[in-house]
N, C-alpha and C positions, 0 to 999 in steps of 0.2 A: 454354741461356742463356749458358753460359760461352763457347760458340763465337761467339755474337753480340757479346759484350763484346770478344773478341779481334779480330773483324773491325772493330769500331768503333774500337778502339785503333790498329790498323794503318792504317785509313783516316785517322785524325787525324794520325798520323805522316807519311803520304804527303802530306797536304794542307799540313802545315807545311814540308815540304821543297820544295814547288813555288815557283818564282820568281814574285814578284808583279809585275804590270805597273805601271809608274809612272803615277800619276794626272796628267793634264794639265788645266789650267784652260782653259776655252773663251776664245778671244780676246774682248776687250771689243767690244761692238757699236759700229760707227762712227756718230757722230752726224751727221745730215743735216738741214739746214734748208731747207725749200722751202714754197711756198704749198700749202694743203690741196688745191686743185683739181689741182695738178701731181702731188701724192703719190697722189691717187686715180687719176689718169690713168695713173700708172706701175704700178698693180697689174695683175698678169697676169689675164686673163679667158679662160675656156675655155667651150665649149659644155657644157651639162648632159648628164651621162651617167647614164641610168637602167638600164643593163644590170644584170641580176641582181635588180632591185627587184621585189618582188611584194607588192601591198597585202594579199593573203591571209595573208602572214607576220606581220601585225600585228593579230591577233585581239583584243588587249587594248583596242583603240579601240572600245569598245562603247557603246551608248546604253542603259545599265542602267535608267534611270528613264523612258525613252520620251518625253523632252521635246524630241527633235529635235537634241540636242547630244551628240556622242560625247565620250568621256573626254578626248581631245586638245583639243577646243574648250573644254571646261569648265576644264581646267588652264590653257590660254592666257588665258581670261577672268579667272580668279582671280589670275593673276600680274600683272595690270595694276594 
């Protein structure tokens, strides 16, 4: 236990002597004013990529009460 306290104390001293990096505030976002249709048209659009997706990885979407609606559908319906 004594050894553990010694290591903790030394670690604390080392941490206190490390230089701290200065914090920088993020630049303020630039305000842009344009019609909604132009703003939507400016959004980047990419093709859907389903690489690595396997439906079998989501076994929690079950139909526990056998009413034809899995858990995902039930949650979606309840959130409306």
